[in-house]
Short mmCIF file of the C-alpha atoms (twelve columns), coordinates in Angstrom:
data_MODEL
# 
_entry.id   MODEL 
# 
loop_
_atom_site.group_PDB 
_atom_site.id 
_atom_site.type_symbol 
_atom_site.label_atom_id 
_atom_site.label_alt_id 
_atom_site.label_comp_id 
_atom_site.label_asym_id 
_atom_site.label_seq_id 
_atom_site.Cartn_x 
_atom_site.Cartn_y 
_atom_site.Cartn_z 
_atom_site.pdbx_PDB_model_num 
ATOM 1   C CA . MET A 1   -16.276 24.874 -129.923 1 
ATOM 2   C CA . LYS A 2   -14.126 21.765 -130.002 1 
ATOM 3   C CA . LEU A 3   -12.660 22.859 -126.699 1 
ATOM 4   C CA . LEU A 4   -16.195 22.507 -125.352 1 
ATOM 5   C CA . ILE A 5   -16.120 18.791 -126.136 1 
ATOM 6   C CA . GLY A 6   -12.890 18.384 -124.210 1 
ATOM 7   C CA . ALA A 7   -14.227 20.365 -121.302 1 
ATOM 8   C CA . LEU A 8   -17.358 18.256 -121.161 1 
ATOM 9   C CA . LEU A 9   -15.281 15.073 -121.228 1 
ATOM 10  C CA . VAL A 10  -13.192 16.323 -118.326 1 
ATOM 11  C CA . GLY A 11  -16.378 17.064 -116.425 1 
ATOM 12  C CA . VAL A 12  -17.706 13.558 -117.082 1 
ATOM 13  C CA . ALA A 13  -14.400 11.954 -116.176 1 
ATOM 14  C CA . THR A 14  -14.451 13.510 -112.734 1 
ATOM 15  C CA . ALA A 15  -17.388 11.275 -111.898 1 
ATOM 16  C CA . PHE A 16  -14.859 8.449  -111.731 1 
ATOM 17  C CA . ALA A 17  -12.332 10.372 -109.619 1 
ATOM 18  C CA . PRO A 18  -11.292 8.373  -106.567 1 
ATOM 19  C CA . SER A 19  -12.808 9.380  -103.264 1 
ATOM 20  C CA . SER A 20  -10.561 8.904  -100.250 1 
ATOM 21  C CA . PRO A 21  -11.052 10.309 -96.753  1 
ATOM 22  C CA . VAL A 22  -8.204  12.320 -95.235  1 
ATOM 23  C CA . ALA A 23  -7.526  13.196 -91.645  1 
ATOM 24  C CA . HIS A 24  -7.049  16.903 -92.201  1 
ATOM 25  C CA . ARG A 25  -9.308  18.828 -94.576  1 
ATOM 26  C CA . ALA A 26  -8.053  21.868 -96.452  1 
ATOM 27  C CA . ALA A 27  -11.032 23.867 -95.248  1 
ATOM 28  C CA . THR A 28  -14.146 23.425 -93.154  1 
ATOM 29  C CA . LYS A 29  -17.679 24.666 -93.579  1 
ATOM 30  C CA . SER A 30  -17.492 26.527 -90.287  1 
ATOM 31  C CA . SER A 31  -14.459 28.597 -91.276  1 
ATOM 32  C CA . LEU A 32  -15.431 29.408 -94.859  1 
ATOM 33  C CA . SER A 33  -18.634 30.285 -96.673  1 
ATOM 34  C CA . MET A 34  -18.820 27.104 -98.748  1 
ATOM 35  C CA . GLU A 35  -21.813 25.469 -100.371 1 
ATOM 36  C CA . THR A 36  -23.121 22.083 -99.260  1 
ATOM 37  C CA . LYS A 37  -25.372 19.508 -100.885 1 
ATOM 38  C CA . ALA A 38  -28.307 21.127 -99.083  1 
ATOM 39  C CA . ASP A 39  -27.427 24.432 -100.753 1 
ATOM 40  C CA . LEU A 40  -27.422 22.684 -104.128 1 
ATOM 41  C CA . SER A 41  -30.894 21.306 -103.435 1 
ATOM 42  C CA . THR A 42  -32.144 24.796 -102.632 1 
ATOM 43  C CA . LEU A 43  -30.496 26.241 -105.740 1 
ATOM 44  C CA . ALA A 44  -31.944 23.465 -107.908 1 
ATOM 45  C CA . VAL A 45  -35.479 24.540 -107.048 1 
ATOM 46  C CA . LYS A 46  -34.684 28.096 -108.167 1 
ATOM 47  C CA . LEU A 47  -33.108 26.842 -111.377 1 
ATOM 48  C CA . ASN A 48  -35.914 24.459 -112.318 1 
ATOM 49  C CA . PRO A 49  -38.931 24.051 -110.002 1 
ATOM 50  C CA . LEU A 50  -40.101 21.018 -112.000 1 
ATOM 51  C CA . VAL A 51  -36.915 18.943 -112.133 1 
ATOM 52  C CA . LYS A 52  -35.470 20.226 -108.835 1 
ATOM 53  C CA . PHE A 53  -32.357 18.439 -107.562 1 
ATOM 54  C CA . TYR A 54  -31.089 15.869 -110.070 1 
ATOM 55  C CA . ASP A 55  -27.735 14.170 -109.532 1 
ATOM 56  C CA . PRO A 56  -27.826 10.613 -110.957 1 
ATOM 57  C CA . LEU A 57  -24.021 10.240 -110.777 1 
ATOM 58  C CA . GLY A 58  -23.846 11.327 -107.153 1 
ATOM 59  C CA . LEU A 59  -21.269 14.040 -107.852 1 
ATOM 60  C CA . ALA A 60  -22.547 16.136 -104.948 1 
ATOM 61  C CA . ASP A 61  -21.423 13.395 -102.536 1 
ATOM 62  C CA . GLN A 62  -17.867 13.072 -103.857 1 
ATOM 63  C CA . GLU A 63  -14.568 14.283 -102.410 1 
ATOM 64  C CA . PHE A 64  -12.264 14.897 -105.361 1 
ATOM 65  C CA . TRP A 65  -8.498  14.751 -104.814 1 
ATOM 66  C CA . GLY A 66  -9.025  13.868 -101.144 1 
ATOM 67  C CA . LEU A 67  -10.445 17.308 -100.380 1 
ATOM 68  C CA . SER A 68  -13.678 18.078 -98.555  1 
ATOM 69  C CA . ASN A 69  -17.115 17.592 -100.043 1 
ATOM 70  C CA . GLU A 70  -17.668 21.367 -99.870  1 
ATOM 71  C CA . ALA A 71  -14.486 21.997 -101.903 1 
ATOM 72  C CA . THR A 72  -15.646 19.439 -104.461 1 
ATOM 73  C CA . ILE A 73  -19.024 21.154 -104.756 1 
ATOM 74  C CA . GLY A 74  -17.222 24.456 -105.327 1 
ATOM 75  C CA . TRP A 75  -15.260 22.852 -108.169 1 
ATOM 76  C CA . ILE A 76  -18.417 21.379 -109.730 1 
ATOM 77  C CA . ARG A 77  -20.293 24.691 -109.477 1 
ATOM 78  C CA . GLU A 78  -17.417 26.603 -111.077 1 
ATOM 79  C CA . SER A 79  -17.157 23.986 -113.823 1 
ATOM 80  C CA . GLU A 80  -20.833 24.263 -114.712 1 
ATOM 81  C CA . VAL A 81  -20.744 28.054 -114.923 1 
ATOM 82  C CA . LYS A 82  -17.559 27.953 -117.018 1 
ATOM 83  C CA . HIS A 83  -18.876 25.265 -119.363 1 
ATOM 84  C CA . GLY A 84  -22.113 27.187 -119.738 1 
ATOM 85  C CA . ARG A 85  -20.254 30.343 -120.749 1 
ATOM 86  C CA . ILE A 86  -18.148 28.420 -123.259 1 
ATOM 87  C CA . ALA A 87  -21.299 26.809 -124.663 1 
ATOM 88  C CA . MET A 88  -22.993 30.190 -125.084 1 
ATOM 89  C CA . PHE A 89  -19.996 31.439 -127.057 1 
ATOM 90  C CA . ALA A 90  -19.942 28.232 -129.100 1 
ATOM 91  C CA . PHE A 91  -23.675 28.343 -129.826 1 
ATOM 92  C CA . VAL A 92  -23.553 31.924 -131.111 1 
ATOM 93  C CA . GLY A 93  -20.301 31.277 -132.970 1 
ATOM 94  C CA . TYR A 94  -21.740 28.290 -134.785 1 
ATOM 95  C CA . ILE A 95  -24.697 30.359 -135.988 1 
ATOM 96  C CA . VAL A 96  -22.431 33.212 -137.085 1 
ATOM 97  C CA . HIS A 97  -20.166 30.991 -139.187 1 
ATOM 98  C CA . ALA A 98  -23.066 28.985 -140.618 1 
ATOM 99  C CA . ASN A 99  -24.406 32.274 -142.003 1 
ATOM 100 C CA . HIS A 100 -21.021 33.251 -143.484 1 
ATOM 101 C CA . ILE A 101 -20.643 36.260 -141.206 1 
ATOM 102 C CA . THR A 102 -17.045 37.451 -140.766 1 
ATOM 103 C CA . TRP A 103 -15.190 40.607 -139.812 1 
ATOM 104 C CA . PRO A 104 -14.774 43.015 -142.753 1 
ATOM 105 C CA . TRP A 105 -11.001 43.310 -142.342 1 
ATOM 106 C CA . PRO A 106 -8.333  40.688 -143.202 1 
ATOM 107 C CA . MET A 107 -7.636  37.904 -140.740 1 
ATOM 108 C CA . MET A 108 -3.866  37.887 -141.306 1 
ATOM 109 C CA . LEU A 109 -1.325  40.680 -141.764 1 
ATOM 110 C CA . ASP A 110 -0.569  39.352 -145.243 1 
ATOM 111 C CA . GLY A 111 -4.152  40.092 -146.279 1 
ATOM 112 C CA . THR A 112 -5.587  36.581 -145.898 1 
ATOM 113 C CA . PRO A 113 -9.345  36.984 -145.280 1 
ATOM 114 C CA . PHE A 114 -11.428 35.179 -142.698 1 
ATOM 115 C CA . PRO A 115 -12.663 31.848 -144.065 1 
ATOM 116 C CA . LYS A 116 -16.286 31.719 -145.186 1 
ATOM 117 C CA . VAL A 117 -17.576 28.227 -144.533 1 
ATOM 118 C CA . ASP A 118 -20.834 26.382 -143.904 1 
ATOM 119 C CA . THR A 119 -20.054 25.189 -140.381 1 
ATOM 120 C CA . ALA A 120 -18.047 26.569 -137.469 1 
ATOM 121 C CA . PRO A 121 -15.654 23.592 -137.219 1 
ATOM 122 C CA . GLU A 122 -14.683 24.143 -140.864 1 
ATOM 123 C CA . ALA A 123 -13.664 27.678 -139.920 1 
ATOM 124 C CA . TRP A 124 -11.466 26.272 -137.163 1 
ATOM 125 C CA . ASP A 125 -9.854  23.821 -139.577 1 
ATOM 126 C CA . ALA A 126 -9.216  26.617 -142.070 1 
ATOM 127 C CA . ILE A 127 -7.341  29.039 -139.833 1 
ATOM 128 C CA . PRO A 128 -3.521  28.687 -139.670 1 
ATOM 129 C CA . ASP A 129 -1.602  27.162 -136.779 1 
ATOM 130 C CA . SER A 130 -0.359  30.589 -135.697 1 
ATOM 131 C CA . ALA A 131 -3.942  31.737 -135.117 1 
ATOM 132 C CA . LYS A 132 -4.764  28.594 -133.150 1 
ATOM 133 C CA . LEU A 133 -1.671  29.131 -131.028 1 
ATOM 134 C CA . GLN A 134 -2.804  32.671 -130.205 1 
ATOM 135 C CA . ILE A 135 -6.238  31.358 -129.172 1 
ATOM 136 C CA . PHE A 136 -4.734  28.659 -126.965 1 
ATOM 137 C CA . THR A 137 -2.346  31.149 -125.392 1 
ATOM 138 C CA . ALA A 138 -5.190  33.532 -124.528 1 
ATOM 139 C CA . ILE A 139 -7.331  30.741 -123.096 1 
ATOM 140 C CA . GLY A 140 -4.418  29.383 -121.083 1 
ATOM 141 C CA . PHE A 141 -3.689  32.819 -119.633 1 
ATOM 142 C CA . PHE A 142 -7.317  33.395 -118.634 1 
ATOM 143 C CA . GLU A 143 -7.448  29.947 -117.011 1 
ATOM 144 C CA . PHE A 144 -4.257  30.618 -115.071 1 
ATOM 145 C CA . TRP A 145 -5.397  34.113 -114.035 1 
ATOM 146 C CA . ARG A 146 -8.741  32.784 -112.804 1 
ATOM 147 C CA . GLU A 147 -7.041  30.133 -110.705 1 
ATOM 148 C CA . ALA A 148 -4.176  32.191 -109.322 1 
ATOM 149 C CA . ALA A 149 -5.383  35.795 -109.004 1 
ATOM 150 C CA . CYS A 150 -8.731  35.425 -107.235 1 
ATOM 151 C CA . GLU A 151 -8.857  36.745 -103.678 1 
ATOM 152 C CA . LYS A 152 -10.425 33.508 -102.447 1 
ATOM 153 C CA . HIS A 153 -10.460 30.333 -104.528 1 
ATOM 154 C CA . TYR A 154 -13.846 28.899 -105.502 1 
ATOM 155 C CA . MET A 155 -12.902 25.641 -103.774 1 
ATOM 156 C CA . SER A 156 -12.307 27.571 -100.562 1 
ATOM 157 C CA . GLY A 157 -15.523 29.569 -100.395 1 
ATOM 158 C CA . GLY A 158 -14.757 32.105 -103.142 1 
ATOM 159 C CA . LYS A 159 -17.285 33.481 -105.599 1 
ATOM 160 C CA . ILE A 160 -18.475 31.092 -108.282 1 
ATOM 161 C CA . GLY A 161 -17.873 32.362 -111.817 1 
ATOM 162 C CA . GLU A 162 -15.749 35.320 -110.730 1 
ATOM 163 C CA . MET A 163 -13.077 36.603 -113.097 1 
ATOM 164 C CA . PRO A 164 -10.422 38.550 -111.150 1 
ATOM 165 C CA . PRO A 165 -9.682  42.033 -112.536 1 
ATOM 166 C CA . PHE A 166 -6.292  42.705 -114.012 1 
ATOM 167 C CA . PHE A 167 -3.677  45.013 -112.545 1 
ATOM 168 C CA . GLY A 168 -5.279  48.237 -111.399 1 
ATOM 169 C CA . GLY A 169 -8.754  46.762 -111.736 1 
ATOM 170 C CA . HIS A 170 -9.080  47.410 -115.475 1 
ATOM 171 C CA . PRO A 171 -10.433 45.932 -117.538 1 
ATOM 172 C CA . SER A 172 -12.817 43.667 -115.654 1 
ATOM 173 C CA . LEU A 173 -13.789 40.750 -117.873 1 
ATOM 174 C CA . TYR A 174 -16.548 39.846 -115.427 1 
ATOM 175 C CA . ASP A 175 -18.258 43.232 -115.674 1 
ATOM 176 C CA . PRO A 176 -16.396 45.472 -118.171 1 
ATOM 177 C CA . LEU A 177 -19.249 47.994 -118.405 1 
ATOM 178 C CA . LYS A 178 -19.760 48.161 -114.612 1 
ATOM 179 C CA . LEU A 179 -23.417 47.196 -114.995 1 
ATOM 180 C CA . ASN A 180 -23.508 45.130 -111.824 1 
ATOM 181 C CA . THR A 181 -21.980 47.640 -109.434 1 
ATOM 182 C CA . LYS A 182 -25.354 49.038 -108.381 1 
ATOM 183 C CA . LEU A 183 -27.184 45.737 -108.141 1 
ATOM 184 C CA . THR A 184 -28.249 44.366 -104.791 1 
ATOM 185 C CA . ALA A 185 -27.043 40.977 -103.559 1 
ATOM 186 C CA . GLU A 186 -30.469 39.504 -104.340 1 
ATOM 187 C CA . GLU A 187 -30.375 40.835 -107.902 1 
ATOM 188 C CA . LYS A 188 -26.889 39.432 -108.450 1 
ATOM 189 C CA . GLU A 189 -28.024 36.049 -107.160 1 
ATOM 190 C CA . ARG A 190 -31.002 36.076 -109.527 1 
ATOM 191 C CA . LYS A 191 -28.815 36.975 -112.502 1 
ATOM 192 C CA . LEU A 192 -26.446 34.116 -111.691 1 
ATOM 193 C CA . VAL A 193 -29.407 31.719 -111.668 1 
ATOM 194 C CA . VAL A 194 -30.425 33.057 -115.081 1 
ATOM 195 C CA . GLU A 195 -26.867 32.618 -116.359 1 
ATOM 196 C CA . VAL A 196 -26.695 29.004 -115.191 1 
ATOM 197 C CA . ASN A 197 -29.992 28.214 -116.927 1 
ATOM 198 C CA . ASN A 198 -28.858 29.948 -120.113 1 
ATOM 199 C CA . GLY A 199 -25.606 28.001 -119.971 1 
ATOM 200 C CA . ARG A 200 -27.419 24.701 -119.586 1 
ATOM 201 C CA . LEU A 201 -29.639 25.512 -122.549 1 
ATOM 202 C CA . ALA A 202 -26.608 26.517 -124.615 1 
ATOM 203 C CA . MET A 203 -24.863 23.226 -123.785 1 
ATOM 204 C CA . LEU A 204 -27.889 21.318 -125.047 1 
ATOM 205 C CA . GLY A 205 -28.045 23.575 -128.111 1 
ATOM 206 C CA . ILE A 206 -24.409 23.251 -129.169 1 
ATOM 207 C CA . MET A 207 -24.452 19.485 -128.622 1 
ATOM 208 C CA . GLY A 208 -27.523 19.372 -130.859 1 
ATOM 209 C CA . PHE A 209 -25.584 21.220 -133.565 1 
ATOM 210 C CA . LEU A 210 -22.647 18.819 -133.261 1 
ATOM 211 C CA . ALA A 211 -24.865 15.732 -133.335 1 
ATOM 212 C CA . GLU A 212 -26.812 16.875 -136.400 1 
ATOM 213 C CA . SER A 213 -23.629 17.829 -138.266 1 
ATOM 214 C CA . LYS A 214 -22.240 14.303 -137.870 1 
ATOM 215 C CA . LEU A 215 -25.422 12.205 -137.961 1 
ATOM 216 C CA . GLU A 216 -28.016 13.720 -140.247 1 
ATOM 217 C CA . GLY A 217 -31.536 13.435 -138.879 1 
ATOM 218 C CA . SER A 218 -30.453 12.916 -135.271 1 
ATOM 219 C CA . VAL A 219 -32.003 16.285 -134.447 1 
ATOM 220 C CA . PRO A 220 -34.942 16.521 -136.895 1 
ATOM 221 C CA . PHE A 221 -35.652 20.187 -136.227 1 
ATOM 222 C CA . LEU A 222 -32.113 21.111 -137.305 1 
ATOM 223 C CA . SER A 223 -31.921 18.946 -140.433 1 
ATOM 224 C CA . ARG A 224 -32.705 21.862 -142.750 1 
ATOM 225 C CA . PHE A 225 -30.212 24.224 -141.132 1 
ATOM 226 C CA . ILE A 226 -27.103 22.278 -140.066 1 
ATOM 227 C CA . LYS A 227 -24.837 20.965 -142.810 1 
ATOM 228 C CA . HIS A 228 -22.641 17.896 -142.568 1 
ATOM 229 C CA . TYR A 229 -19.094 18.194 -141.180 1 
ATOM 230 C CA . ASP A 230 -16.514 15.721 -142.485 1 
ATOM 231 C CA . GLY A 231 -13.922 16.365 -139.792 1 
ATOM 232 C CA . ASP A 232 -13.477 14.781 -136.379 1 
ATOM 233 C CA . TYR A 233 -14.626 16.786 -133.358 1 
ATOM 234 C CA . MET A 234 -12.497 14.645 -131.080 1 
ATOM 235 C CA . VAL A 235 -9.289  15.591 -132.939 1 
ATOM 236 C CA . PRO A 236 -9.420  19.400 -132.986 1 
ATOM 237 C CA . LEU A 237 -5.808  19.732 -134.122 1 
ATOM 238 C CA . ALA A 238 -5.861  17.051 -136.800 1 
ATOM 239 C CA . LYS A 239 -4.679  19.438 -139.502 1 
ATOM 240 C CA . THR A 240 -1.679  20.843 -137.638 1 
ATOM 241 C CA . ILE A 241 1.931   20.012 -138.422 1 
ATOM 242 C CA . ILE A 242 2.235   17.608 -135.501 1 
ATOM 243 C CA . PRO A 243 -1.390  16.727 -134.654 1 
ATOM 244 C CA . ASN A 244 -0.781  13.932 -132.167 1 
ATOM 245 C CA . ALA A 245 1.621   15.842 -129.922 1 
ATOM 246 C CA . SER A 246 -0.163  19.179 -130.168 1 
ATOM 247 C CA . ALA A 247 -3.540  17.635 -129.351 1 
ATOM 248 C CA . LEU A 248 -2.178  16.587 -125.969 1 
ATOM 249 C CA . ALA A 249 -0.067  19.653 -125.185 1 
ATOM 250 C CA . PHE A 250 -2.802  22.200 -124.412 1 
ATOM 251 C CA . PRO A 251 -4.944  20.080 -122.057 1 
ATOM 252 C CA . ALA A 252 -1.805  18.825 -120.308 1 
ATOM 253 C CA . ILE A 253 -0.490  22.344 -119.709 1 
ATOM 254 C CA . THR A 254 -3.888  23.685 -118.609 1 
ATOM 255 C CA . PHE A 255 -4.482  20.836 -116.167 1 
ATOM 256 C CA . SER A 256 -0.941  21.201 -114.795 1 
ATOM 257 C CA . LEU A 257 -1.608  24.891 -114.099 1 
ATOM 258 C CA . PHE A 258 -4.838  23.965 -112.335 1 
ATOM 259 C CA . LEU A 259 -3.091  21.403 -110.106 1 
ATOM 260 C CA . PHE A 260 -0.311  23.885 -109.322 1 
ATOM 261 C CA . SER A 261 -2.865  26.527 -108.326 1 
ATOM 262 C CA . LEU A 262 -4.857  23.992 -106.316 1 
ATOM 263 C CA . GLN A 263 -1.738  22.924 -104.425 1 
ATOM 264 C CA . LYS A 264 -1.014  26.557 -103.510 1 
ATOM 265 C CA . LYS A 265 -4.567  27.150 -102.317 1 
ATOM 266 C CA . VAL A 266 -4.600  24.020 -100.192 1 
ATOM 267 C CA . ALA A 267 -1.212  24.841 -98.691  1 
ATOM 268 C CA . ALA A 268 -2.338  28.377 -97.849  1 
ATOM 269 C CA . SER A 269 -5.601  27.238 -96.267  1 
ATOM 270 C CA . THR A 270 -3.877  24.740 -93.974  1 
ATOM 271 C CA . LYS A 271 -1.505  27.295 -92.452  1 
# 
């Protein structure tokens, strides 16, 4: 859940990314099936017919890292879907831990049980560094695999929200039960719209939980359900052996992998 805060901050920070025109674009709309601002306007009506297109920061007009506007829109679309999925996990996870629900078996090989706490962030603080390292390793691998193994990158016209299958096609984290194999293109498009809306609602929900846990009464409806958290959401590794260094290591490594993958995609598309 604390990773969600970092992810949201990265998303906000991109609003201040420098925009500089370049002579040669990595890809063009004519050569790849890439979304434009007009496509976002059309999608916005499907997502919310009342609000429609809403972009107060003008992100849909930007050109991040000197790439095309279409590539930037692909990055923004992928980011929203990914953040929405993380928020849905976080929202459910917060409720689970707040109700003291844990797995029945021990958490550690030495018999240490899962911590039973009042809030999800307390559960995170209570697990040992070795468990946190395993979580970070898994997340880092999935991030790298998404960036490097997709047939066509989402900034070059690839599918938004796709999770490439592993070697041999199994398992597929995107559709492990093969429920979408018989759906039509229209049905898949509708389900993606539903997922984006659910993700947006989950982002609002988990931020409501975080706000109420730090500032009682900020979300009146939740005052009876969400207990106070004494920790710091912005320092998710505060209780590690070396909190300052470790807090910077994971985002630095993840972002480095993203830039490495982006460089490869751009180089391949310009050949």
